[in-house]
N, CA, C and O atoms as a GROMACS GRO file, in nm:
protein
  284
    1MET      N    1   0.045   0.119  -2.085
    1MET     CA    2  -0.022   0.174  -1.968
    1MET      C    3  -0.076   0.058  -1.884
    1MET      O    4  -0.140  -0.032  -1.937
    2PRO      N    5  -0.051   0.062  -1.753
    2PRO     CA    6  -0.101  -0.046  -1.666
    2PRO      C    7  -0.253  -0.046  -1.660
    2PRO      O    8  -0.318   0.058  -1.671
    3ASP      N    9  -0.307  -0.165  -1.642
    3ASP     CA   10  -0.453  -0.174  -1.630
    3ASP      C   11  -0.495  -0.146  -1.485
    3ASP      O   12  -0.412  -0.129  -1.396
    4LYS      N   13  -0.626  -0.143  -1.465
    4LYS     CA   14  -0.684  -0.108  -1.334
    4LYS      C   15  -0.633  -0.200  -1.224
    4LYS      O   16  -0.599  -0.153  -1.115
    5GLN      N   17  -0.627  -0.330  -1.249
    5GLN     CA   18  -0.583  -0.426  -1.147
    5GLN      C   19  -0.436  -0.405  -1.111
    5GLN      O   20  -0.399  -0.414  -0.994
    6GLN      N   21  -0.353  -0.378  -1.211
    6GLN     CA   22  -0.212  -0.354  -1.184
    6GLN      C   23  -0.192  -0.228  -1.099
    6GLN      O   24  -0.110  -0.226  -1.008
    7LEU      N   25  -0.268  -0.124  -1.130
    7LEU     CA   26  -0.259  -0.001  -1.052
    7LEU      C   27  -0.304  -0.025  -0.908
    7LEU      O   28  -0.242   0.025  -0.814
    8LYS      N   29  -0.411  -0.102  -0.890
    8LYS     CA   30  -0.458  -0.134  -0.755
    8LYS      C   31  -0.353  -0.215  -0.680
    8LYS      O   32  -0.326  -0.188  -0.563
    9ASP      N   33  -0.294  -0.315  -0.747
    9ASP     CA   34  -0.192  -0.398  -0.683
    9ASP      C   35  -0.072  -0.314  -0.640
    9ASP      O   36  -0.016  -0.336  -0.533
   10ARG      N   37  -0.032  -0.218  -0.724
   10ARG     CA   38   0.081  -0.131  -0.689
   10ARG      C   39   0.047  -0.044  -0.568
   10ARG      O   40   0.131  -0.025  -0.480
   11ALA      N   41  -0.074   0.008  -0.564
   11ALA     CA   42  -0.116   0.090  -0.451
   11ALA      C   43  -0.118   0.010  -0.322
   11ALA      O   44  -0.072   0.057  -0.218
   12VAL      N   45  -0.171  -0.112  -0.328
   12VAL     CA   46  -0.176  -0.199  -0.211
   12VAL      C   47  -0.034  -0.231  -0.164
   12VAL      O   48  -0.005  -0.224  -0.045
   13ALA      N   49   0.053  -0.265  -0.257
   13ALA     CA   50   0.192  -0.297  -0.221
   13ALA      C   51   0.261  -0.177  -0.159
   13ALA      O   52   0.338  -0.192  -0.064
   14ALA      N   53   0.235  -0.058  -0.212
   14ALA     CA   54   0.297   0.063  -0.157
   14ALA      C   55   0.247   0.088  -0.014
   14ALA      O   56   0.326   0.126   0.073
   15LEU      N   57   0.119   0.069   0.009
   15LEU     CA   58   0.065   0.088   0.144
   15LEU      C   59   0.121  -0.014   0.242
   15LEU      O   60   0.151   0.021   0.356
   16VAL      N   61   0.135  -0.138   0.199
   16VAL     CA   62   0.194  -0.241   0.287
   16VAL      C   63   0.339  -0.205   0.318
   16VAL      O   64   0.383  -0.217   0.433
   17ASP      N   65   0.412  -0.161   0.217
   17ASP     CA   66   0.550  -0.121   0.239
   17ASP      C   67   0.558  -0.002   0.335
   17ASP      O   68   0.647   0.004   0.420
   18LEU      N   69   0.465   0.091   0.323
   18LEU     CA   70   0.459   0.204   0.415
   18LEU      C   71   0.440   0.156   0.558
   18LEU      O   72   0.508   0.203   0.650
   19ASN      N   73   0.347   0.062   0.579
   19ASN     CA   74   0.323   0.009   0.714
   19ASN      C   75   0.446  -0.061   0.768
   19ASN      O   76   0.478  -0.047   0.886
   20ARG      N   77   0.516  -0.135   0.685
   20ARG     CA   78   0.638  -0.203   0.729
   20ARG      C   79   0.744  -0.102   0.771
   20ARG      O   80   0.810  -0.117   0.874
   21ARG      N   81   0.760   0.002   0.690
   21ARG     CA   82   0.858   0.106   0.722
   21ARG      C   83   0.824   0.177   0.852
   21ARG      O   84   0.911   0.203   0.935
   22GLU      N   85   0.695   0.208   0.870
   22GLU     CA   86   0.653   0.274   0.994
   22GLU      C   87   0.679   0.183   1.114
   22GLU      O   88   0.723   0.230   1.219
   23ARG      N   89   0.652   0.055   1.098
   23ARG     CA   90   0.676  -0.040   1.207
   23ARG      C   91   0.824  -0.048   1.241
   23ARG      O   92   0.860  -0.068   1.357
   24ALA      N   93   0.909  -0.033   1.141
   24ALA     CA   94   1.054  -0.038   1.163
   24ALA      C   95   1.108   0.094   1.219
   24ALA      O   96   1.227   0.104   1.250
   25GLY      N   97   1.021   0.192   1.233
   25GLY     CA   98   1.063   0.318   1.292
   25GLY      C   99   1.122   0.417   1.194
   25GLY      O  100   1.183   0.516   1.234
   26GLU      N  101   1.106   0.391   1.066
   26GLU     CA  102   1.160   0.482   0.966
   26GLU      C  103   1.072   0.605   0.950
   26GLU      O  104   0.952   0.601   0.979
   27ARG      N  105   1.132   0.712   0.905
   27ARG     CA  106   1.054   0.830   0.868
   27ARG      C  107   0.993   0.802   0.732
   27ARG      O  108   1.062   0.760   0.640
   28THR      N  109   0.865   0.824   0.720
   28THR     CA  110   0.796   0.781   0.599
   28THR      C  111   0.729   0.893   0.520
   28THR      O  112   0.662   0.866   0.420
   29GLY      N  113   0.744   1.016   0.562
   29GLY     CA  114   0.676   1.126   0.495
   29GLY      C  115   0.711   1.136   0.347
   29GLY      O  116   0.621   1.147   0.262
   30ASP      N  117   0.838   1.133   0.315
   30ASP     CA  118   0.880   1.142   0.175
   30ASP      C  119   0.835   1.020   0.095
   30ASP      O  120   0.793   1.033  -0.020
   31PHE      N  121   0.843   0.903   0.156
   31PHE     CA  122   0.799   0.781   0.088
   31PHE      C  123   0.650   0.788   0.059
   31PHE      O  124   0.604   0.749  -0.049
   32TYR      N  125   0.573   0.838   0.156
   32TYR     CA  126   0.430   0.850   0.136
   32TYR      C  127   0.399   0.945   0.021
   32TYR      O  128   0.323   0.910  -0.070
   33ARG      N  129   0.457   1.064   0.026
   33ARG     CA  130   0.428   1.164  -0.077
   33ARG      C  131   0.482   1.125  -0.214
   33ARG      O  132   0.420   1.156  -0.316
   34GLY      N  133   0.594   1.057  -0.218
   34GLY     CA  134   0.658   1.025  -0.346
   34GLY      C  135   0.616   0.893  -0.407
   34GLY      O  136   0.626   0.876  -0.528
   35THR      N  137   0.568   0.800  -0.326
   35THR     CA  138   0.536   0.666  -0.376
   35THR      C  139   0.392   0.626  -0.349
   35THR      O  140   0.318   0.589  -0.440
   36VAL      N  141   0.352   0.633  -0.223
   36VAL     CA  142   0.220   0.582  -0.185
   36VAL      C  143   0.108   0.668  -0.242
   36VAL      O  144   0.018   0.618  -0.310
   37GLN      N  145   0.113   0.797  -0.215
   37GLN     CA  146   0.005   0.885  -0.260
   37GLN      C  147  -0.014   0.881  -0.411
   37GLN      O  148  -0.128   0.868  -0.456
   38PRO      N  149   0.092   0.891  -0.492
   38PRO     CA  150   0.072   0.883  -0.637
   38PRO      C  151   0.015   0.747  -0.682
   38PRO      O  152  -0.066   0.741  -0.775
   39ALA      N  153   0.058   0.639  -0.617
   39ALA     CA  154   0.007   0.506  -0.654
   39ALA      C  155  -0.142   0.494  -0.622
   39ALA      O  156  -0.218   0.443  -0.704
   40VAL      N  157  -0.183   0.541  -0.505
   40VAL     CA  158  -0.325   0.535  -0.468
   40VAL      C  159  -0.407   0.624  -0.560
   40VAL      O  160  -0.514   0.584  -0.606
   41GLU      N  161  -0.359   0.744  -0.586
   41GLU     CA  162  -0.434   0.837  -0.672
   41GLU      C  163  -0.447   0.783  -0.815
   41GLU      O  164  -0.551   0.800  -0.878
   42ALA      N  165  -0.343   0.718  -0.866
   42ALA     CA  166  -0.350   0.659  -1.001
   42ALA      C  167  -0.454   0.547  -1.005
   42ALA      O  168  -0.529   0.535  -1.102
   43ALA      N  169  -0.458   0.466  -0.901
   43ALA     CA  170  -0.556   0.356  -0.896
   43ALA      C  171  -0.698   0.412  -0.886
   43ALA      O  172  -0.789   0.361  -0.951
   44VAL      N  173  -0.716   0.514  -0.805
   44VAL     CA  174  -0.849   0.576  -0.792
   44VAL      C  175  -0.890   0.639  -0.924
   44VAL      O  176  -1.006   0.628  -0.964
   45ALA      N  177  -0.797   0.705  -0.991
   45ALA     CA  178  -0.827   0.767  -1.121
   45ALA      C  179  -0.866   0.663  -1.225
   45ALA      O  180  -0.942   0.691  -1.318
   46ALA      N  181  -0.813   0.541  -1.210
   46ALA     CA  182  -0.845   0.432  -1.302
   46ALA      C  183  -0.978   0.366  -1.269
   46ALA      O  184  -1.025   0.280  -1.344
   47GLY      N  185  -1.040   0.406  -1.157
   47GLY     CA  186  -1.170   0.354  -1.122
   47GLY      C  187  -1.174   0.262  -1.002
   47GLY      O  188  -1.278   0.203  -0.973
   48CYS      N  189  -1.064   0.248  -0.932
   48CYS     CA  190  -1.063   0.165  -0.811
   48CYS      C  191  -1.122   0.243  -0.694
   48CYS      O  192  -1.114   0.366  -0.688
   49ASP      N  193  -1.180   0.170  -0.601
   49ASP     CA  194  -1.238   0.230  -0.482
   49ASP      C  195  -1.128   0.246  -0.376
   49ASP      O  196  -1.062   0.149  -0.339
   50ARG      N  197  -1.110   0.368  -0.329
   50ARG     CA  198  -1.006   0.397  -0.230
   50ARG      C  199  -1.023   0.311  -0.104
   50ARG      O  200  -0.924   0.264  -0.047
   51THR      N  201  -1.146   0.291  -0.061
   51THR     CA  202  -1.172   0.212   0.058
   51THR      C  203  -1.129   0.067   0.039
   51THR      O  204  -1.073   0.005   0.130
   52VAL      N  205  -1.153   0.013  -0.078
   52VAL     CA  206  -1.114  -0.125  -0.109
   52VAL      C  207  -0.961  -0.137  -0.112
   52VAL      O  208  -0.905  -0.235  -0.063
   53ILE      N  209  -0.895  -0.038  -0.167
   53ILE     CA  210  -0.748  -0.038  -0.171
   53ILE      C  211  -0.693  -0.045  -0.029
   53ILE      O  212  -0.606  -0.128   0.001
   54HIS      N  213  -0.743   0.041   0.058
   54HIS     CA  214  -0.693   0.043   0.196
   54HIS      C  215  -0.730  -0.085   0.271
   54HIS      O  216  -0.650  -0.134   0.352
   55ALA      N  217  -0.847  -0.139   0.246
   55ALA     CA  218  -0.887  -0.264   0.313
   55ALA      C  219  -0.798  -0.379   0.267
   55ALA      O  220  -0.755  -0.460   0.349
   56ASP      N  221  -0.770  -0.386   0.137
   56ASP     CA  222  -0.682  -0.492   0.086
   56ASP      C  223  -0.541  -0.478   0.144
   56ASP      O  224  -0.476  -0.577   0.177
   57ALA      N  225  -0.495  -0.353   0.156
   57ALA     CA  226  -0.362  -0.330   0.214
   57ALA      C  227  -0.359  -0.371   0.360
   57ALA      O  228  -0.261  -0.430   0.406
   58ASP      N  229  -0.464  -0.341   0.434
   58ASP     CA  230  -0.471  -0.381   0.575
   58ASP      C  231  -0.465  -0.533   0.588
   58ASP      O  232  -0.395  -0.585   0.675
   59ARG      N  233  -0.540  -0.603   0.503
   59ARG     CA  234  -0.538  -0.750   0.507
   59ARG      C  235  -0.400  -0.805   0.471
   59ARG      O  236  -0.350  -0.897   0.536
   60ALA      N  237  -0.339  -0.749   0.369
   60ALA     CA  238  -0.206  -0.795   0.327
   60ALA      C  239  -0.103  -0.769   0.436
   60ALA      O  240  -0.017  -0.854   0.461
   61TYR      N  241  -0.110  -0.653   0.500
   61TYR     CA  242  -0.017  -0.623   0.609
   61TYR      C  243  -0.040  -0.716   0.727
   61TYR      O  244   0.055  -0.759   0.792
   62GLY      N  245  -0.164  -0.746   0.756
   62GLY     CA  246  -0.197  -0.841   0.863
   62GLY      C  247  -0.137  -0.978   0.836
   62GLY      O  248  -0.083  -1.042   0.926
   63ARG      N  249  -0.148  -1.023   0.711
   63ARG     CA  250  -0.088  -1.152   0.674
   63ARG      C  251   0.064  -1.146   0.690
   63ARG      O  252   0.124  -1.243   0.736
   64TRP      N  253   0.125  -1.034   0.654
   64TRP     CA  254   0.269  -1.019   0.669
   64TRP      C  255   0.307  -1.023   0.816
   64TRP      O  256   0.406  -1.087   0.852
   65LEU      N  257   0.229  -0.956   0.903
   65LEU     CA  258   0.258  -0.958   1.046
   65LEU      C  259   0.253  -1.100   1.102
   65LEU      O  260   0.340  -1.140   1.178
   66ILE      N  261   0.151  -1.175   1.063
   66ILE     CA  262   0.136  -1.312   1.111
   66ILE      C  263   0.252  -1.398   1.061
   66ILE      O  264   0.307  -1.478   1.136
   67ALA      N  265   0.287  -1.383   0.935
   67ALA     CA  266   0.394  -1.464   0.877
   67ALA      C  267   0.530  -1.432   0.940
   67ALA      O  268   0.619  -1.516   0.944
   68ASN      N  269   0.545  -1.310   0.990
   68ASN     CA  270   0.674  -1.268   1.046
   68ASN      C  271   0.670  -1.253   1.197
   68ASN      O  272   0.757  -1.186   1.254
   69ALA      N  273   0.573  -1.312   1.262
   69ALA     CA  274   0.563  -1.303   1.408
   69ALA      C  275   0.687  -1.364   1.474
   69ALA      O  276   0.732  -1.472   1.435
   70GLY      N  277   0.739  -1.295   1.571
   70GLY     CA  278   0.853  -1.346   1.645
   70GLY      C  279   0.988  -1.319   1.581
   70GLY      O  280   1.091  -1.361   1.633
   71ARG      N  281   0.989  -1.251   1.471
   71ARG     CA  282   1.118  -1.222   1.405
   71ARG      C  283   1.167  -1.085   1.440
   71ARG      O  284   1.273  -1.044   1.395
   0.00000   0.00000   0.00000
């Protein structure tokens, strides 16, 4: 069973991937319901703060945007 940090990392990665897909113009409803929501809920159930998960994902996505500017 994954530990709390691994669950949080998976949730953050799923949220960043969701943002990338949305930016690319993809339909993301199924991805959200099938991947993102379960990952976030598992992390919250393990004791992670939902607000922290989303804040970390926002920062990670921001870093990705900066690293990929102009591409």
